[in-house]
RODO-2510 file (C-alpha; in nm, 4 decimals, decimal comma):
residues 471
     n   res          X          Y          Z
     1     m    -0,1857    -2,4388     1,2581
     2     s    -0,5266    -2,2856     1,3376
     3     r    -0,6033    -1,9445     1,2014
     4     i    -0,5827    -1,6584     1,4514
     5     p    -0,8823    -1,4206     1,4188
     6     l    -0,8146    -1,0535     1,3582
     7     t    -0,8237    -0,8210     1,6563
     8     a    -1,0934    -0,5530     1,6800
     9     g    -0,8347    -0,2888     1,5913
    10     q    -0,7279    -0,4782     1,2804
    11     v    -1,0884    -0,5223     1,1708
    12     l    -1,1640    -0,1520     1,2073
    13     g    -0,8492    -0,0818     1,0085
    14     l    -1,0270    -0,2398     0,7096
    15     s    -1,3200     0,0011     0,7346
    16     p    -1,3751     0,2380     0,4387
    17     d    -1,4737     0,5285     0,6679
    18     d    -1,5662     0,6267     1,0227
    19     a    -1,9387     0,5947     0,9501
    20     s    -1,8951     0,2282     0,8539
    21     s    -1,6934     0,1614     1,1706
    22     k    -1,9636     0,3182     1,3878
    23     a    -2,2389     0,1262     1,2103
    24     a    -2,0469    -0,2014     1,2419
    25     k    -2,0042    -0,1564     1,6167
    26     g    -2,3801    -0,1150     1,6408
    27     l    -2,4293    -0,4568     1,4812
    28     t    -2,2132    -0,6558     1,7222
    29     s    -2,5041    -0,7780     1,9333
    30     p    -2,5332    -1,1590     1,8952
    31     n    -2,9114    -1,1174     1,8857
    32     k    -2,8820    -0,9620     1,5411
    33     w    -2,7002    -1,2708     1,4083
    34     p    -2,9151    -1,5864     1,4173
    35     s    -2,6378    -1,7869     1,2537
    36     l    -2,2593    -1,7610     1,2929
    37     g    -1,9917    -2,0006     1,1685
    38     a    -1,6230    -2,0210     1,0844
    39     n    -1,3476    -2,2579     0,9769
    40     e    -0,9943    -2,2302     0,8432
    41     e    -1,1231    -2,1115     0,5067
    42     a    -1,4033    -1,8666     0,5800
    43     v    -1,6170    -1,6785     0,8328
    44     w    -1,9915    -1,6451     0,7708
    45     g    -2,3109    -1,5301     0,9315
    46     e    -2,6667    -1,4149     0,8729
    47     c    -2,7541    -1,0671     0,9960
    48     q    -3,1171    -0,9723     1,0484
    49     g    -3,1852    -0,6410     0,8772
    50     s    -3,5048    -0,4460     0,8142
    51     g    -3,6342    -0,7033     0,5624
    52     s    -3,7767    -1,0470     0,6261
    53     k    -3,4729    -1,2258     0,4860
    54     p    -3,1407    -1,1850     0,6725
    55     y    -2,8312    -1,0624     0,4908
    56     q    -2,5843    -1,3355     0,4027
    57     t    -2,2354    -1,2153     0,4981
    58     q    -1,9164    -1,4088     0,4331
    59     v    -1,5412    -1,3512     0,4457
    60     d    -1,2781    -1,5611     0,2693
    61     v    -0,9739    -1,5859     0,4998
    62     s    -0,8011    -1,8755     0,3251
    63     n    -0,5402    -1,6722     0,1385
    64     g    -0,3900    -1,4784     0,4246
    65     g    -0,6076    -1,1758     0,3604
    66     t    -0,9779    -1,1050     0,3977
    67     t    -1,2153    -1,0949     0,1008
    68     f    -1,5730    -0,9901     0,1761
    69     k    -1,9107    -1,0619     0,0205
    70     c    -2,2542    -0,9616     0,1478
    71     s    -2,6068    -0,9733     0,0045
    72     c    -2,6860    -0,6243     0,1347
    73     p    -2,7215    -0,3372    -0,1181
    74     s    -2,4387    -0,1265     0,0299
    75     r    -2,1846     0,0147    -0,2172
    76     k    -1,9183     0,0417     0,0512
    77     f    -1,6523    -0,2266     0,0676
    78     p    -1,6309    -0,3889     0,3083
    79     c    -1,9837    -0,3138     0,4282
    80     k    -2,0847    -0,2716     0,7922
    81     h    -2,2099    -0,6317     0,8070
    82     g    -1,8726    -0,7761     0,7042
    83     l    -1,6924    -0,5606     0,9592
    84     a    -1,9424    -0,6506     1,2317
    85     l    -1,9016    -1,0209     1,1546
    86     l    -1,5259    -1,0061     1,2148
    87     l    -1,5719    -0,7840     1,5203
    88     l    -1,7992    -1,0506     1,6682
    89     q    -1,5353    -1,3162     1,6023
    90     a    -1,2721    -1,0969     1,7686
    91     q    -1,4979    -1,0640     2,0744
    92     d    -1,5874    -1,4316     2,1117
    93     a    -1,4899    -1,6907     1,8502
    94     s    -1,6702    -1,9656     2,0424
    95     r    -2,0058    -1,8403     1,9105
    96     f    -1,9160    -1,9383     1,5532
    97     t    -2,0488    -2,2940     1,5507
    98     a    -2,2992    -2,3054     1,2609
    99     p    -2,2164    -2,5558     0,9821
   100     q    -2,1001    -2,4170     0,6493
   101     p    -2,4085    -2,3395     0,4350
   102     a    -2,4372    -2,3987     0,0620
   103     w    -2,4123    -2,0280    -0,0262
   104     v    -2,0698    -2,0096     0,1374
   105     t    -1,9526    -2,3317    -0,0314
   106     e    -2,0637    -2,2064    -0,3734
   107     w    -1,8904    -1,8720    -0,3266
   108     l    -1,5623    -2,0279    -0,2154
   109     q    -1,5774    -2,2702    -0,5079
   110     s    -1,6308    -1,9847    -0,7540
   111     r    -1,3291    -1,8038    -0,6085
   112     r    -1,1153    -2,1159    -0,6426
   113     e    -1,2262    -2,1547    -1,0042
   114     r    -1,1332    -1,7939    -1,0841
   115     a    -0,7931    -1,8438    -0,9227
   116     e    -0,7408    -2,1604    -1,1259
   117     k    -0,8312    -1,9781    -1,4481
   118     k    -0,5808    -1,7077    -1,3622
   119     e    -0,3114    -1,9676    -1,2974
   120     a    -0,4041    -2,1439    -1,6224
   121     k    -0,3653    -1,8190    -1,8142
   122     v    -0,0195    -1,7674    -1,6706
   123     a     0,0641    -2,1300    -1,7507
   124     e    -0,0458    -2,0723    -2,1121
   125     v     0,1927    -1,7782    -2,1392
   126     i     0,4762    -1,9902    -2,0007
   127     a     0,3893    -2,2787    -2,2347
   128     a     0,3829    -2,0420    -2,5329
   129     k     0,7288    -1,9134    -2,4438
   130     e     0,8583    -2,2670    -2,4043
   131     a     0,7089    -2,3596    -2,7414
   132     q     0,8822    -2,0638    -2,9006
   133     a     1,2101    -2,1726    -2,7472
   134     a     1,1614    -2,5200    -2,8956
   135     d     1,0919    -2,3700    -3,2392
   136     p     1,3685    -2,1173    -3,3106
   137     v     1,2362    -2,0317    -3,6578
   138     g     0,8807    -1,9732    -3,5369
   139     a     1,0085    -1,7841    -3,2340
   140     a     1,2177    -1,5584    -3,4557
   141     k     0,9186    -1,4792    -3,6770
   142     a     0,6948    -1,4101    -3,3769
   143     t     0,9622    -1,1901    -3,2201
   144     e     1,0107    -0,9988    -3,5450
   145     k     0,6356    -0,9440    -3,5761
   146     e     0,6123    -0,8216    -3,2172
   147     q     0,9107    -0,5919    -3,2639
   148     k     0,7563    -0,4336    -3,5733
   149     k     0,4318    -0,3768    -3,3881
   150     e     0,6181    -0,2228    -3,0966
   151     q     0,8259    -0,0003    -3,3270
   152     q     0,5112     0,1290    -3,4954
   153     r     0,3625     0,2253    -3,1607
   154     w     0,6837     0,3924    -3,0484
   155     k     0,6878     0,5996    -3,3677
   156     q     0,3326     0,7100    -3,2976
   157     m     0,4221     0,7910    -2,9360
   158     q     0,7338     0,9815    -3,0399
   159     a     0,5383     1,1864    -3,2903
   160     g     0,2956     1,2849    -3,0144
   161     a     0,5835     1,3630    -2,7766
   162     q     0,7478     1,5861    -3,0377
   163     e     0,4228     1,7762    -3,0897
   164     l     0,3894     1,8286    -2,7144
   165     s     0,7521     1,9424    -2,6903
   166     l     0,6926     2,2151    -2,9501
   167     w     0,3812     2,3297    -2,7632
   168     l     0,5691     2,3447    -2,4312
   169     n     0,8448     2,5519    -2,5952
   170     d     0,5837     2,8000    -2,7178
   171     v     0,4317     2,8314    -2,3709
   172     l     0,7697     2,8926    -2,2079
   173     r     0,8654     3,1401    -2,4789
   174     q     0,5560     3,3470    -2,3998
   175     g     0,6297     3,3290    -2,0263
   176     l     0,4426     3,1612    -1,7426
   177     a     0,3514     3,4971    -1,5870
   178     s     0,1205     3,5648    -1,8806
   179     l    -0,0973     3,2634    -1,8002
   180     s    -0,4301     3,2786    -1,6237
   181     a    -0,6798     3,0076    -1,5341
   182     h    -0,9183     3,1231    -1,8081
   183     d    -0,6900     3,2130    -2,0986
   184     a    -0,6651     3,0383    -2,4337
   185     t    -0,3422     2,8575    -2,3436
   186     c    -0,5143     2,6537    -2,0714
   187     d    -0,7919     2,5687    -2,3169
   188     q    -0,5290     2,4615    -2,5696
   189     a    -0,3743     2,2410    -2,3016
   190     q    -0,6980     2,0392    -2,2867
   191     n    -0,6892     1,9900    -2,6627
   192     m    -0,3226     1,8907    -2,6468
   193     a    -0,3991     1,6376    -2,3708
   194     a    -0,6646     1,4819    -2,5943
   195     r    -0,4144     1,4584    -2,8794
   196     m    -0,1758     1,2685    -2,6506
   197     v    -0,4453     1,0043    -2,6002
   198     d    -0,4719     0,9670    -2,9784
   199     a    -0,0920     0,9358    -2,9959
   200     k    -0,0951     0,6414    -2,7485
   201     v     0,0768     0,8429    -2,4732
   202     p    -0,2168     0,9169    -2,2398
   203     a     0,0038     0,9742    -1,9362
   204     l     0,1651     1,2754    -2,1057
   205     g    -0,1785     1,4286    -2,1467
   206     q    -0,2683     1,3555    -1,7839
   207     r     0,0525     1,5156    -1,6608
   208     l    -0,0103     1,8227    -1,8760
   209     t    -0,3649     1,8589    -1,7424
   210     q    -0,2468     1,8263    -1,3825
   211     a     0,0302     2,0811    -1,4384
   212     m    -0,1940     2,3434    -1,5994
   213     a    -0,4452     2,3030    -1,3163
   214     l    -0,1865     2,4781    -1,0934
   215     v    -0,2302     2,8085    -1,2786
   216     g    -0,3561     3,0751    -1,0404
   217     q    -0,4108     2,8355    -0,7501
   218     s    -0,1489     2,9764    -0,5095
   219     r     0,0980     3,2611    -0,4713
   220     n     0,3888     3,0514    -0,5965
   221     w     0,2047     2,8675    -0,8744
   222     p     0,4590     2,9743    -1,1446
   223     e     0,7349     2,7986    -0,9486
   224     q     0,5241     2,4859    -0,9047
   225     l     0,4140     2,4880    -1,2687
   226     l     0,7710     2,5264    -1,3927
   227     a     0,8788     2,2224    -1,1892
   228     e     0,5909     2,0128    -1,3269
   229     l     0,6536     2,1214    -1,6865
   230     g     1,0253     2,0475    -1,6414
   231     s     0,9471     1,6934    -1,5294
   232     l     0,7074     1,6571    -1,8212
   233     q     0,9719     1,7775    -2,0677
   234     l     1,2185     1,5256    -1,9233
   235     l     0,9698     1,2461    -1,9905
   236     v     0,9024     1,3806    -2,3410
   237     d     1,2760     1,3771    -2,4162
   238     a     1,3038     1,0211    -2,2833
   239     v     1,0187     0,9023    -2,5084
   240     m     1,1790     1,0667    -2,8131
   241     r     1,5161     0,8965    -2,7559
   242     i     1,3916     0,5697    -2,6100
   243     q     1,6218     0,3565    -2,8307
   244     d     1,9308     0,5104    -2,6687
   245     l     1,8294     0,4239    -2,3132
   246     p     1,9159     0,1074    -2,1136
   247     a     1,6479    -0,1631    -2,0934
   248     n     1,5518    -0,0897    -1,7314
   249     v     1,5134     0,2822    -1,8077
   250     q     1,3081     0,1990    -2,1178
   251     a     1,0704    -0,0024    -1,8994
   252     e     1,0329     0,2910    -1,6599
   253     v     0,9715     0,5383    -1,9440
   254     r     0,7195     0,3071    -2,1046
   255     q     0,5139     0,2844    -1,7855
   256     a     0,5456     0,6567    -1,7130
   257     a     0,4174     0,7359    -2,0635
   258     g     0,1092     0,5207    -2,0100
   259     w     0,2045     0,1988    -2,1911
   260     a     0,1062    -0,0657    -1,9384
   261     i     0,2893    -0,3955    -1,9048
   262     d     0,0667    -0,7045    -1,9106
   263     k     0,0253    -0,8705    -1,5721
   264     e     0,0873    -1,2092    -1,7316
   265     t     0,4262    -1,0857    -1,8513
   266     v     0,5174    -0,9660    -1,5020
   267     l     0,3991    -1,2931    -1,3436
   268     t     0,6148    -1,4980    -1,5805
   269     e     0,9175    -1,2755    -1,6362
   270     g     0,9305    -1,0330    -1,3432
   271     e     1,1946    -1,0634    -1,0726
   272     a     1,0695    -1,3106    -0,8108
   273     v     1,1304    -1,2439    -0,4412
   274     t     1,0090    -1,4913    -0,1795
   275     d     0,9965    -1,3551     0,1732
   276     v     0,7833    -1,2909     0,4772
   277     w     0,6163    -0,9607     0,3912
   278     q     0,4984    -0,7180     0,6565
   279     v     0,2213    -0,4786     0,5539
   280     l     0,3502    -0,1315     0,6427
   281     g     0,0460     0,0635     0,5320
   282     v    -0,2712     0,0549     0,3243
   283     m    -0,4309     0,3547     0,1548
   284     t    -0,7436     0,3653    -0,0608
   285     l    -0,7875     0,6731    -0,2813
   286     e    -1,0877     0,7801    -0,4864
   287     r    -0,9550     0,8703    -0,8305
   288     d    -1,2757     0,9623    -1,0184
   289     n    -1,4933     1,1976    -0,8166
   290     n    -1,7156     1,2847    -1,1128
   291     s    -1,8435     0,9327    -1,1714
   292     y    -2,1265     0,7747    -0,9770
   293     q    -1,9392     0,4478    -1,0208
   294     r    -1,6409     0,5169    -0,7990
   295     l    -1,2906     0,4374    -0,9248
   296     l    -1,0828     0,3390    -0,6252
   297     e    -0,7060     0,2954    -0,6145
   298     r    -0,5595     0,0903    -0,3297
   299     r    -0,1909     0,1178    -0,2414
   300     v    -0,0478    -0,1563    -0,0181
   301     w     0,3113    -0,1107     0,0957
   302     m     0,5096    -0,4107     0,2218
   303     r     0,8620    -0,4774     0,3434
   304     g     1,0347    -0,8138     0,3173
   305     l     1,1496    -0,8977     0,6679
   306     h     1,4543    -1,0926     0,5451
   307     s     1,5402    -0,9078     0,2238
   308     q     1,4275    -0,5623     0,3506
   309     r     1,2859    -0,5171    -0,0007
   310     l     1,0034    -0,2633    -0,0331
   311     a     0,7061    -0,3590    -0,2483
   312     l     0,3917    -0,1782    -0,3639
   313     l     0,0796    -0,3762    -0,4547
   314     l    -0,1422    -0,1486    -0,6642
   315     d    -0,5057    -0,2473    -0,7205
   316     f    -0,8105    -0,0756    -0,8706
   317     s    -1,1816    -0,1200    -0,8089
   318     f    -1,4612     0,0258    -1,0206
   319     g    -1,8306     0,0554    -0,9506
   320     g    -1,8133    -0,0616    -0,5893
   321     q    -1,6999    -0,4147    -0,6797
   322     g    -1,4378    -0,4273    -0,4082
   323     f    -1,0882    -0,5722    -0,4202
   324     a    -0,9923    -0,9342    -0,4709
   325     q    -0,8012    -0,9437    -0,1434
   326     t    -0,8045    -0,7303     0,1704
   327     w    -0,4868    -0,6303     0,3519
   328     h    -0,4440    -0,4732     0,6933
   329     t    -0,1524    -0,2997     0,8601
   330     e     0,0662    -0,5276     1,0740
   331     q    -0,0350    -0,8304     0,8682
   332     g     0,2518    -1,0670     0,7945
   333     v     0,2377    -1,3098     0,5060
   334     g     0,4788    -1,5502     0,3453
   335     a     0,4575    -1,5142    -0,0313
   336     t     0,6408    -1,4719    -0,3593
   337     l     0,6110    -1,1350    -0,5303
   338     r     0,6968    -1,0624    -0,8935
   339     f     0,8296    -0,7122    -0,9582
   340     y     0,7614    -0,4910    -1,2570
   341     p     1,0775    -0,4028    -1,4523
   342     g     1,2372    -0,0661    -1,3887
   343     i     1,5320     0,1291    -1,2513
   344     a     1,4494     0,0865    -0,8817
   345     p     1,1372    -0,1302    -0,9001
   346     v     0,8919    -0,1401    -0,6114
   347     r     0,5608    -0,2160    -0,7813
   348     a     0,4866    -0,5883    -0,7658
   349     l     0,2202    -0,8545    -0,8108
   350     l     0,1312    -1,1381    -0,5766
   351     a     0,2592    -1,4496    -0,7524
   352     s     0,1742    -1,7209    -0,4992
   353     e    -0,0808    -1,8131    -0,2368
   354     v     0,0091    -1,6381     0,0852
   355     q     0,0689    -1,8033     0,4198
   356     a    -0,0993    -1,6026     0,6918
   357     n     0,0337    -1,4992     1,0327
   358     t     0,3909    -1,5900     0,9476
   359     a     0,6486    -1,4391     1,1818
   360     p     1,0253    -1,4685     1,1216
   361     s     1,2644    -1,5981     1,3809
   362     t     1,5283    -1,3393     1,2934
   363     t     1,5126    -1,0256     1,0848
   364     s     1,7444    -0,7500     0,9792
   365     s     1,6820    -0,3903     1,0772
   366     p     1,5420    -0,1228     0,8456
   367     p     1,7720     0,1655     0,7524
   368     a     1,8286     0,4489     0,9989
   369     s     1,6629     0,7834     0,9245
   370     s     1,9811     0,9365     0,7847
   371     t     2,0256     0,6431     0,5482
   372     a     1,6566     0,6565     0,4597
   373     w     1,6997     1,0095     0,3200
   374     h     1,9931     0,8950     0,1056
   375     e     1,7857     0,6027    -0,0224
   376     l     1,4997     0,8416    -0,0977
   377     a     1,7314     1,0700    -0,2943
   378     a     1,8598     0,7716    -0,4905
   379     r     1,5044     0,6588    -0,5714
   380     m     1,3986     1,0081    -0,6792
   381     s     1,6981     1,0527    -0,9076
   382     a     1,6577     0,7025    -1,0521
   383     n     1,2882     0,7505    -1,1296
   384     p     1,2018     1,1237    -1,1458
   385     w     0,8622     1,0520    -1,3075
   386     s     0,7075     0,8877    -1,0047
   387     s     0,4521     1,0993    -0,8171
   388     s     0,5693     0,9695    -0,4778
   389     w     0,8381     0,7575    -0,3148
   390     p     0,8373     0,5399     0,0039
   391     l     0,9994     0,6825     0,3154
   392     q     1,0360     0,5373     0,6665
   393     l     1,1719     0,7535     0,9477
   394     e     1,2739     0,6313     1,2929
   395     q     1,2164     0,8080     1,6270
   396     a     1,0029     1,0859     1,4833
   397     r     0,7764     1,3039     1,6989
   398     l     0,4549     1,4667     1,5778
   399     l     0,4426     1,8474     1,6088
   400     p     0,1201     2,0496     1,5795
   401     p     0,1037     2,3785     1,3857
   402     d     0,2234     2,6983     1,5576
   403     d     0,2316     3,0694     1,4800
   404     k     0,5180     3,0268     1,2302
   405     q     0,4366     2,6877     1,0808
   406     k     0,0744     2,6378     0,9769
   407     v     0,1077     2,2666     0,8935
   408     w     0,1584     1,9523     1,0982
   409     r     0,5162     1,8220     1,0981
   410     i     0,7312     1,5469     1,2398
   411     c     1,0696     1,6064     1,3967
   412     t     1,3245     1,3311     1,3348
   413     k     1,5989     1,2273     1,5751
   414     e     1,8380     1,4343     1,3603
   415     e     1,6146     1,7389     1,4384
   416     q     1,4878     1,7573     1,0812
   417     l     1,1395     1,9065     1,0433
   418     v     0,9334     1,7208     0,7843
   419     p     0,6004     1,8747     0,6705
   420     l     0,3035     1,6378     0,6540
   421     a     0,0067     1,6067     0,4206
   422     l    -0,2344     1,5110     0,6961
   423     a    -0,6004     1,5777     0,7713
   424     e    -0,6673     1,7623     1,0960
   425     a    -0,8797     1,4793     1,2402
   426     d    -0,6128     1,2179     1,1650
   427     a    -0,3426     1,4388     1,3154
   428     w    -0,5209     1,4841     1,6483
   429     q    -0,6009     1,1127     1,6628
   430     w    -0,2334     1,0342     1,6020
   431     l    -0,1262     1,2752     1,8767
   432     a    -0,3787     1,1298     2,1200
   433     q    -0,2849     0,7683     2,0494
   434     t     0,0907     0,8226     2,0705
   435     t     0,0865     1,0849     2,3527
   436     g     0,3592     1,2731     2,1689
   437     q     0,6223     1,0016     2,2002
   438     a     0,8774     0,9233     1,9306
   439     m     0,7505     0,6785     1,6688
   440     t     0,8560     0,4980     1,3535
   441     v     0,6654     0,6638     1,0679
   442     f     0,6054     0,5196     0,7221
   443     g     0,4524     0,7037     0,4292
   444     e     0,5013     0,8414     0,0791
   445     w     0,7088     1,1506     0,0003
   446     d     0,5689     1,3622    -0,2859
   447     g     0,8706     1,5893    -0,3189
   448     q     0,7316     1,8507    -0,0810
   449     r     0,5490     1,6707     0,1999
   450     l     0,5229     1,3279     0,3601
   451     h     0,1877     1,1509     0,3317
   452     p     0,1976     0,9304     0,6454
   453     y     0,0331     0,5895     0,6359
   454     t     0,1222     0,4449     0,9763
   455     a     0,3157     0,5218     1,2948
   456     w     0,4195     0,2696     1,5572
   457     s     0,6527     0,2209     1,8499
   458     g     0,8463    -0,0767     1,9817
   459     d     0,9882    -0,3403     1,7489
   460     a     0,9932    -0,1727     1,4080
   461     q     0,9923    -0,5121     1,2414
   462     w     0,6933    -0,6817     1,3984
   463     s     0,4528    -0,4744     1,6039
   464     a     0,0987    -0,3511     1,5855
   465     s     0,0625    -0,0063     1,4357
   466     t    -0,0205     0,2568     1,6967
   467     w    -0,1791     0,4855     1,4381
   468     a    -0,2979     0,4430     1,0804
   469     e    -0,4499     0,7123     0,8634
   470     s    -0,8202     0,6628     0,8012
   471     n    -0,9231     0,6272     0,4350
***
């Protein structure tokens, strides 16, 4: 089956910002591209810039996504040249007739080699486990050694958690009303956060820093701070009594405390779910604003169209390197995902090559809005340490601020008013694109507000998104 090029709307949905979209549209004149080519594996072209040598732009489309590379010096990903290349293909694919050049062949080969190395690494892990199973004595010794190492780290983590617990008790004993943004307690919080890093529980320190940053920031900051410190204390207690908790809760506590699980372990031992996955929304967040080498976090939410399973693919990019694979809203791929262990696991890794443009013949329906709230409550109670939880609401209408409510909201079919964390520009664009009609809305609930990713009408299972938040 021949690959179907992305539409112009889907291409612009991959843009890092409005400036890149505008610049890409300005490069869609065929005169600027002396060479254009495409096949089932890649799209490529040479764009004439200000220099004597044209920029070599290429996009790998073989794995169901879009992975960009360009010889231009731009730190944005994808750059305007990559976006313009796909926009040109969306306009007229018949122009892409140039034979595949060596620089495209070499790049695709290097990507295949990296993928093979990754698969080989996973195979080594599986082979090692099989070898252990064939050698019970050796496996027992290796397991005992690993358990001792893990116990030593837990003791170190528990000692740090106990120290933090005593400090939190002292702060509460003195009273939150006595705090100010410049007092000694907030300075001590920074020192305590650093001590948590030394104790191998960095996430406890991060949560403490984020909580103390609320001091003096709003009229109800004591209420907000108390809620954050309560959640932190709950995690501290869980770390201190980790041995008494079920295995799935232990896995959740471990990740919440900052002890990451190896990807190889997830790819070999995680729950495997094979399905046709619809991309519900993609959000890229800048996590380190103080560094000239930007740390980007990308959150890709998917729903299995047969299993109705929600999945979150979480990726990071540092220093403008870009992500290994590009996803766009509405994209449908057939693939196997491996889920991280936990109470109600949603985070997953891609465990197989994806099959692009795969549409199911029959699908089940997502939960109604009333059921969605019950599912959200169950997820929040099962994993109270998450910073956000997925939420999809049906037949919701966007409402602008008024004299009483100063924030944008959506009104569900049950007449529930849900506050939104939404930029003004995105809100007006949403309202203009949907003309105020009822939509299906997907986003992340942070406990107070919904951060919307996408809104669409029509078939909630397989339809182009009407609106997607820019990022």
